[in-house]
N, C-alpha and C positions, 0 to 999 in steps of 0.2 A: 282297242276295246270296243265292244258293242253290246247294247242291251239285248237280251234274249227276246225272241219274238213272242207275240201274244201278251204283251204288256203295253198299256197305253197311258199317256199322261193327260189328265183332265183338270180343268180349273172349275171347281164347284164352290159356289158361294165365296169366292175370293181365296180359296184354299187349293193348292196344287196337290192332286192325288194320283198315285200310280195304281191302276186297276188291272187285275189279270182278266184276260178274255179267252174264249174258246177253251182249249184243253188246259190251259194254265189255271183257269178258274177252279178246276177240280184239284189240282196239285198245290195251289197256293191260296190259302184262305186269308181274307182280310184285304186291307189297302195300306198303302204307304203314303204318309204326308211328306211333302217336300216344301222347303222354303223357296223363295223366288230364285235364289242363286242355285239351289238344288235342281229346280226345274230347268234352269238355264243349262246346267251341266248335263242333265238327263237328255235334253233335246240334242245336245252335241254328241252324246254317246249313242243316240239312236242312229246317227249317221256315221258311226265308227270313227271315233276320235281317239287319239293317243294322249297320254298324260301331258306331254309338252304342249300339245294343241290346246288342251283344256286350260293349262296355266296361261298360255298366251291370250286366249280369248277372255279369260277371267280378268286379266290385267287391263284389256281393252274395255271391258264392259263395266267394271267396278273399280272404285277408288280403294285399292288394296295393294300392299306391297307383295313382292314375289314370294318371300318366305312364308307369309301368312296364307297366300293363295295356294301354294304348294302343299302346305300342311293341311289346310281345309280339304283340298282335292284328294289327298291321300286318305284322309278319314272317310270321305264320301265313297271313294272307290272300295275301301275296306268293307264298309257297310253293305255296299251292293254285292260284293263277293260273298260276304257272310250270308246274305239272303239268297244267294245263287241266282242273281239277276243278270250277270255278265256272261257273254259267250267266251 
């Protein structure tokens, strides 16, 4: 999975925001706020990561069990798909 082009992640006043740029700015109005863990996952998805990779990296980075990490990642991916942000 990979984030579609023309979206960037910015940290503004301590808040992670996904902002559309170039042609996406016309098609996609608004911004998306992400938590720290959401920003972490977003950065991995910018580099084309699969679900298993996301889970493994989440377990390395955060104090969370595998079932919770998998469920949270599945919800995150579903929201990205719903917003049409994944290739």
